N, CA, C and O of each residue as an XYZ file, in Angstrom:
540
protein
N     183.552    -82.999    147.363
C     184.023    -83.838    148.448
C     185.147    -84.729    147.928
O     185.023    -85.328    146.860
N     186.211    -84.814    148.660
C     187.368    -85.615    148.244
C     187.251    -87.019    148.827
O     187.009    -87.183    150.022
N     187.427    -88.040    147.969
C     187.402    -89.417    148.430
C     188.824    -89.913    148.559
O     189.672    -89.630    147.713
N     189.084    -90.658    149.626
C     190.411    -91.227    149.810
C     190.306    -92.738    149.781
O     189.227    -93.308    149.942
N     191.435    -93.368    149.574
C     191.458    -94.830    149.555
C     191.153    -95.436    148.202
O     191.137    -96.658    148.059
N     190.910    -94.599    147.211
C     190.626    -95.097    145.868
C     191.798    -94.752    144.961
O     192.316    -93.636    144.995
N     192.201    -95.700    144.168
C     193.264    -95.420    143.208
C     192.638    -95.247    141.831
O     191.497    -95.643    141.593
N     193.395    -94.660    140.950
C     192.910    -94.513    139.580
C     192.754    -95.892    138.954
O     193.587    -96.771    139.175
N     191.701    -96.088    138.182
C     191.561    -97.386    137.519
C     192.684    -97.575    136.502
O     193.274    -96.612    136.012
N     192.962    -98.855    136.198
C     194.010    -99.128    135.230
C     193.630    -98.546    133.877
O     192.449    -98.482    133.534
N     194.626    -98.121    133.109
C     194.303    -97.613    131.777
C     193.763    -98.744    130.910
O     194.247    -99.874    130.974
N     192.783    -98.438    130.121
C     192.252    -99.427    129.182
C     191.725    -98.686    127.964
O     191.508    -97.474    127.989
N     191.528    -99.445    126.911
C     191.078    -98.868    125.651
C     190.115    -99.841    125.005
O     190.451   -101.009    124.808
N     188.921    -99.375    124.674
C     187.887   -100.205    124.052
C     187.600    -99.637    122.664
O     187.392    -98.435    122.503
N     187.592   -100.536    121.649
C     187.324   -100.068    120.292
C     186.791   -101.209    119.437
O     186.864   -102.379    119.811
N     186.260   -100.843    118.294
C     185.801   -101.802    117.290
C     186.850   -101.843    116.189
O     187.109   -100.826    115.545
N     187.458   -103.005    115.964
C     188.495   -103.085    114.923
C     187.875   -103.059    113.527
O     186.694   -103.361    113.360
N     188.672   -102.699    112.535
C     188.166   -102.796    111.162
C     188.094   -104.259    110.747
O     187.216   -104.650    109.978
N     189.038   -105.081    111.269
C     188.996   -106.532    111.061
C     190.027   -107.192    111.967
O     190.954   -106.547    112.456
N     189.844   -108.498    112.180
C     190.771   -109.293    112.976
C     191.004   -110.597    112.233
O     190.054   -111.236    111.782
N     192.255   -110.993    112.102
C     192.621   -112.269    111.488
C     193.020   -113.212    112.617
O     193.883   -112.887    113.433
N     192.387   -114.380    112.656
C     192.720   -115.381    113.662
C     191.589   -115.713    114.609
O     191.641   -116.737    115.292
N     190.557   -114.866    114.670
C     189.360   -115.121    115.466
C     188.144   -114.728    114.629
O     188.200   -113.752    113.881
N     187.047   -115.477    114.747
C     185.870   -115.141    113.947
C     185.023   -114.041    114.582
O     184.929   -113.943    115.806
N     184.418   -113.229    113.747
C     183.394   -112.263    114.151
C     183.757   -111.437    115.372
O     182.989   -111.404    116.334
N     184.899   -110.773    115.365
C     185.288   -109.921    116.489
C     184.564   -108.585    116.352
O     184.730   -107.866    115.367
N     183.758   -108.270    117.362
C     182.967   -107.041    117.324
C     183.526   -105.952    118.222
O     183.182   -104.780    118.066
N     184.386   -106.328    119.162
C     184.914   -105.357    120.106
C     186.225   -105.873    120.698
O     186.428   -107.078    120.845
N     187.102   -104.939    121.032
C     188.386   -105.279    121.646
C     188.598   -104.356    122.835
O     188.297   -103.164    122.776
N     189.120   -104.925    123.914
C     189.534   -104.129    125.071
C     191.008   -104.424    125.312
O     191.398   -105.578    125.492
N     191.824   -103.374    125.314
C     193.249   -103.512    125.592
C     193.482   -103.011    127.012
O     193.084   -101.900    127.362
N     194.129   -103.841    127.824
C     194.476   -103.496    129.202
C     195.988   -103.660    129.343
O     196.612   -104.275    128.477
N     196.591   -103.137    130.396
C     198.054   -103.224    130.537
C     198.602   -104.642    130.578
O     199.753   -104.866    130.205
N     197.803   -105.603    131.023
C     198.300   -106.971    131.163
C     197.656   -107.963    130.210
O     198.017   -109.140    130.222
N     196.706   -107.522    129.381
C     195.991   -108.459    128.511
C     195.235   -107.717    127.416
O     195.074   -106.497    127.447
N     194.777   -108.511    126.444
C     193.874   -108.004    125.420
C     192.664   -108.929    125.395
O     192.808   -110.147    125.497
N     191.481   -108.358    125.261
C     190.241   -109.117    125.296
C     189.489   -108.890    123.985
O     189.366   -107.763    123.505
N     188.993   -109.986    123.422
C     188.277   -109.947    122.151
C     186.855   -110.444    122.368
O     186.666   -111.489    122.991
N     185.848   -109.729    121.874
C     184.496   -110.260    121.850
C     184.346   -110.938    120.484
O     184.120   -110.281    119.468
N     184.475   -112.267    120.488
C     184.481   -113.067    119.266
C     183.233   -113.925    119.223
O     183.055   -114.813    120.056
N     182.365   -113.662    118.247
C     181.113   -114.408    118.085
C     180.323   -114.425    119.392
O     179.741   -115.445    119.758
N     180.307   -113.283    120.096
C     179.524   -113.149    121.315
C     180.187   -113.674    122.581
O     179.616   -113.551    123.665
N     181.368   -114.253    122.473
C     182.099   -114.782    123.632
C     183.386   -113.979    123.819
O     184.028   -113.593    122.843
N     183.759   -113.730    125.076
C     184.989   -113.005    125.350
C     186.171   -113.952    125.414
O     186.134   -114.963    126.115
N     187.220   -113.618    124.677
C     188.474   -114.369    124.664
C     189.537   -113.445    125.240
O     189.732   -112.335    124.746
N     190.226   -113.900    126.285
C     191.259   -113.100    126.938
C     192.635   -113.689    126.672
O     192.839   -114.898    126.788
N     193.571   -112.830    126.318
C     194.949   -113.247    126.077
C     195.836   -112.431    127.011
O     195.927   -111.210    126.880
N     196.485   -113.106    127.949
C     197.407   -112.438    128.873
C     198.747   -112.204    128.177
O     199.313   -113.111    127.567
N     199.235   -110.982    128.279
C     200.508   -110.655    127.639
C     201.651   -111.480    128.206
O     202.559   -111.861    127.467
N     201.625   -111.762    129.505
C     202.702   -112.566    130.106
C     202.776   -113.958    129.473
O     203.843   -114.571    129.445
N     201.646   -114.456    128.968
C     201.619   -115.783    128.347
C     202.180   -115.795    126.926
O     202.610   -116.839    126.436
N     202.176   -114.644    126.271
C     202.643   -114.606    124.884
C     203.943   -113.828    124.710
O     204.500   -113.795    123.613
N     204.431   -113.203    125.777
C     205.649   -112.402    125.694
C     206.831   -113.274    125.295
O     206.935   -114.427    125.715
N     207.704   -112.726    124.495
C     208.917   -113.434    124.074
C     210.029   -113.150    125.072
O     210.560   -112.043    125.153
N     210.358   -114.183    125.824
C     211.410   -114.074    126.820
C     212.773   -114.214    126.150
O     212.906   -114.884    125.126
N     213.780   -113.577    126.739
C     215.132   -113.732    126.194
C     215.668   -115.119    126.498
O     215.160   -115.818    127.375
N     216.687   -115.501    125.773
C     217.367   -116.760    126.014
C     218.467   -116.531    127.031
O     218.966   -115.406    127.067
N     218.881   -117.421    127.821
C     218.461   -118.813    127.939
C     217.216   -118.962    128.809
O     216.836   -118.036    129.525
N     216.588   -120.127    128.741
C     215.369   -120.395    129.489
C     215.592   -120.282    130.989
O     214.659   -119.978    131.731
N     216.803   -120.521    131.440
C     217.114   -120.412    132.859
C     216.819   -119.004    133.365
O     216.353   -118.831    134.491
N     217.091   -117.994    132.531
C     216.802   -116.621    132.902
C     215.308   -116.440    133.162
O     214.920   -115.775    134.122
N     214.476   -117.025    132.317
C     213.028   -116.914    132.490
C     212.593   -117.551    133.809
O     211.811   -116.964    134.556
N     213.099   -118.749    134.094
C     212.711   -119.428    135.333
C     213.173   -118.645    136.555
O     212.426   -118.504    137.524
N     214.379   -118.145    136.513
C     214.910   -117.374    137.624
C     214.101   -116.089    137.828
O     213.751   -115.740    138.955
N     213.815   -115.406    136.748
C     213.056   -114.161    136.837
C     211.649   -114.406    137.365
O     211.142   -113.611    138.157
N     211.014   -115.485    136.943
C     209.648   -115.749    137.391
C     209.604   -116.114    138.874
O     208.603   -115.848    139.540
N     210.667   -116.716    139.400
C     210.732   -117.018    140.839
C     210.647   -115.739    141.663
O     210.056   -115.723    142.744
N     211.240   -114.672    141.146
C     211.252   -113.395    141.859
C     210.199   -112.419    141.335
O     210.198   -111.244    141.702
N     209.316   -112.902    140.488
C     208.254   -112.080    139.884
C     208.818   -110.820    139.243
O     208.241   -109.738    139.344
N     209.961   -110.987    138.578
C     210.625   -109.887    137.904
C     210.365   -109.981    136.410
O     210.432   -111.063    135.827
N     210.071   -108.854    135.798
C     209.823   -108.826    134.365
C     210.370   -107.522    133.809
O     209.874   -106.450    134.155
N     211.376   -107.592    132.962
C     211.879   -106.352    132.387
C     210.808   -105.665    131.541
O     209.854   -106.296    131.086
N     210.982   -104.385    131.344
C     210.003   -103.587    130.616
C     210.062   -103.794    129.103
O     209.278   -103.184    128.377
N     210.950   -104.621    128.621
C     211.129   -104.708    127.174
C     210.644   -106.015    126.576
O     211.079   -106.372    125.481
N     209.769   -106.737    127.240
C     209.263   -107.987    126.669
C     208.270   -107.699    125.546
O     207.222   -107.102    125.791
N     208.582   -108.108    124.330
C     207.630   -107.884    123.234
C     206.494   -108.904    123.264
O     206.703   -110.078    123.572
N     205.290   -108.435    122.939
C     204.113   -109.310    122.881
C     203.560   -109.403    121.460
O     202.614   -110.146    121.201
N     204.153   -108.647    120.552
C     203.676   -108.674    119.171
C     204.457   -107.717    118.308
O     205.390   -107.050    118.757
N     204.051   -107.667    117.054
C     204.654   -106.758    116.084
C     203.617   -105.705    115.706
O     202.414   -105.934    115.837
N     204.079   -104.573    115.244
C     203.174   -103.493    114.843
C     203.539   -103.000    113.447
O     204.708   -103.000    113.058
N     202.535   -102.586    112.712
C     202.726   -102.044    111.366
C     201.934   -100.750    111.281
O     200.704   -100.777    111.236
N     202.618    -99.633    111.259
C     201.953    -98.332    111.237
C     202.221    -97.551    109.950
O     201.953    -96.351    109.885
N     202.747    -98.226    108.931
C     203.137    -97.557    107.695
C     202.010    -97.476    106.669
O     202.277    -97.273    105.484
N     200.777    -97.628    107.092
C     199.634    -97.677    106.177
C     198.561    -96.687    106.623
O     198.678    -96.088    107.692
N     197.516    -96.512    105.810
C     196.375    -95.717    106.276
C     195.814    -96.306    107.574
O     196.018    -97.483    107.872
N     195.111    -95.478    108.333
C     194.655    -95.862    109.672
C     193.988    -97.234    109.743
O     194.322    -98.028    110.621
N     193.057    -97.529    108.843
C     192.312    -98.794    108.949
C     193.161   -100.008    108.584
O     192.753   -101.143    108.828
N     194.336    -99.782    108.004
C     195.230   -100.892    107.668
C     196.410   -101.017    108.630
O     197.250   -101.903    108.474
N     196.474   -100.133    109.618
C     197.491   -100.264    110.654
C     197.108   -101.450    111.530
O     195.928   -101.681    111.795
N     198.115   -102.201    111.978
C     197.762   -103.418    112.706
C     198.794   -103.795    113.754
O     199.929   -103.320    113.755
N     198.350   -104.667    114.641
C     199.200   -105.327    115.631
C     199.077   -106.822    115.393
O     197.969   -107.339    115.256
N     200.195   -107.514    115.343
C     200.224   -108.971    115.172
C     200.772   -109.553    116.471
O     201.964   -109.449    116.760
N     199.877   -110.171    117.251
C     200.249   -110.682    118.557
C     200.839   -112.079    118.452
O     200.474   -112.851    117.566
N     201.755   -112.399    119.362
C     202.490   -113.663    119.355
C     201.676   -114.806    119.962
O     202.176   -115.534    120.819
N     200.455   -114.962    119.535
C     199.614   -116.067    119.973
C     199.783   -117.212    118.987
O     200.442   -117.059    117.958
N     199.198   -118.343    119.294
C     199.255   -119.489    118.387
C     197.841   -119.957    118.106
O     197.230   -120.588    118.968
N     197.300   -119.674    116.938
C     197.873   -118.952    115.793
C     197.943   -117.450    116.078
O     197.271   -116.955    116.983
N     198.759   -116.726    115.305
C     198.866   -115.280    115.511
C     197.525   -114.587    115.318
O     196.758   -114.938    114.421
N     197.247   -113.602    116.164
C     196.062   -112.759    116.020
C     196.517   -111.415    115.480
O     197.419   -110.784    116.031
N     195.888   -110.987    114.402
C     196.242   -109.713    113.784
C     195.043   -108.784    113.910
O     193.962   -109.073    113.397
N     195.248   -107.666    114.599
C     194.195   -106.689    114.858
C     194.433   -105.480    113.970
O     195.472   -104.827    114.067
N     193.473   -105.181    113.106
C     193.526   -103.999    112.253
C     192.659   -102.923    112.893
O     191.540   -103.197    113.326
N     193.174   -101.702    112.952
C     192.502   -100.621    113.651
C     191.421    -99.985    112.798
O     191.216   -100.374    111.649
N     190.734    -99.009    113.361
C     189.619    -98.360    112.681
C     190.087    -97.119    111.930
O     191.191    -96.618    112.143
N     189.225    -96.642    111.053
C     189.485    -95.385    110.353
C     189.492    -94.239    111.346
O     188.727    -94.234    112.310
N     190.357    -93.274    111.107
C     190.416    -92.069    111.922
C     190.635    -90.882    110.999
O     191.050    -91.037    109.850
N     190.353    -89.711    111.515
C     190.600    -88.486    110.783
C     192.097    -88.375    110.519
O     192.893    -88.395    111.459
N     192.481    -88.259    109.279
C     193.896    -88.203    108.888
C     194.608    -86.967    109.438
O     195.838    -86.910    109.432
N     193.848    -85.980    109.911
C     194.475    -84.745    110.363
C     194.920    -84.797    111.826
O     195.608    -83.883    112.282
N     194.548    -85.840    112.576
C     194.954    -85.892    113.985
C     196.433    -86.234    114.089
O     196.993    -86.904    113.221
N     197.043    -85.772    115.144
C     198.459    -86.026    115.361
C     198.706    -87.480    115.717
O     197.814    -88.172    116.206
N     199.940    -87.941    115.466
C     200.285    -89.340    115.727
C     200.023    -89.726    117.185
O     199.536    -90.825    117.452
N     200.340    -88.840    118.127
C     200.156    -89.128    119.547
C     198.715    -89.321    119.954
O     198.445    -89.901    121.006
N     197.780    -88.846    119.145
C     196.357    -88.962    119.454
C     195.689    -90.132    118.726
O     194.509    -90.399    118.954
N     196.407    -90.821    117.873
C     195.807    -91.899    117.095
C     195.508    -93.110    117.969
O     196.121    -93.305    119.018
N     194.564    -93.910    117.521
C     194.234    -95.156    118.210
C     195.470    -96.047    118.277
O     195.712    -96.705    119.289
N     196.240    -96.066    117.213
C     197.450    -96.875    117.168
C     198.382    -96.515    118.331
O     198.857    -97.400    119.043
N     198.638    -95.240    118.519
C     199.539    -94.800    119.588
C     198.938    -95.052    120.961
O     199.661    -95.387    121.900
N     197.615    -94.897    121.093
C     196.969    -95.142    122.385
C     197.023    -96.629    122.751
O     197.165    -96.960    123.928
N     196.912    -97.534    121.766
C     197.072    -98.970    122.034
C     198.491    -99.231    122.524
O     198.685    -99.940    123.512
N     199.483    -98.665    121.841
C     200.885    -98.811    122.269
C     201.078    -98.338    123.708
O     201.784    -98.976    124.488
N     200.456    -97.232    124.049
C     200.598    -96.657    125.389
C     200.030    -97.593    126.466
O     200.664    -97.802    127.501
N     198.847    -98.150    126.227
C     198.242    -99.043    127.216
C     199.091   -100.300    127.380
O     199.338   -100.732    128.506
N     199.541   -100.892    126.276
C     200.406   -102.077    126.360
C     201.685   -101.729    127.129
O     202.125   -102.500    127.981
N     202.270   -100.586    126.833
C     203.485   -100.158    127.506
C     203.297    -99.894    128.992
O     204.230   -100.075    129.775
N     202.105    -99.469    129.389
C     201.855    -99.188    130.807
C     201.906   -100.460    131.650
O     202.043   -100.389    132.871
N     201.797   -101.626    131.003
C     201.896   -102.896    131.704
C     203.302   -103.488    131.654
O     203.537   -104.578    132.175
N     204.222   -102.782    131.036
C     205.599   -103.251    130.969
C     205.894   -104.122    129.769
O     206.885   -104.851    129.765
N     205.054   -104.061    128.750
C     205.269   -104.830    127.528
C     205.429   -103.865    126.365
O     205.208   -102.663    126.511
N     205.814   -104.394    125.211
C     205.891   -103.547    124.027
C     205.704   -104.371    122.769
O     205.607   -105.598    122.814
N     205.657   -103.673    121.649
C     205.569   -104.315    120.341
C     206.746   -103.856    119.504
O     207.345   -102.816    119.777
N     207.076   -104.629    118.489
C     208.221   -104.336    117.622
C     207.728   -103.931    116.241
O     206.686   -104.400    115.782
N     208.480   -103.062    115.585
C     208.143   -102.658    114.210
C     208.272   -103.857    113.268
O     209.244   -104.608    113.338
N     207.286   -104.027    112.391
C     207.354   -105.089    111.375
C     208.321   -104.727    110.260
O     209.005   -105.590    109.709
N     208.370   -103.442    109.935
C     209.060   -103.009    108.764
C     210.515   -102.879    108.853
O     211.163   -102.509    107.873
C-alpha cells in the first residue's frame, strides 16, 4: 500500500566516537543537517550549525542575509582531518571551546565514500554547511 503525504525523514547519522575533546563522557553522537547532538555524561547537548558557522565579512552581509533567511551553501562549521587511521580522523567544530570529535575504527578495506568520515561530511553538507581541511 502506498502512503502519501509523508516525506522522507531528514538524513542523520548516529555513532559512538572513539573520543571527544571539549565535553566529558560522550557516549553517543547524532549528526543532523542543521545540528550535532552529543550525549555527554547522560545529558544531551545540541549545537546548531547556524550558531557556529563562520560568516563572511563584513557583518552587514550577515545581517542582510539573515533578514531574508538566506544562507549560502559554503558556510564552514568546523575543520576536518582525514589524513590518519580511521579512529584518529576528526572534526573540530567552531564552538567555544572547540569540540573535537574523533571517529570510530572501521575496516581499512572499505572505500572512502563508505567511511563514517565521508558520511558525516554528507549529512553536514545536506544542511548547506561544510568543513574545511586542516592540513
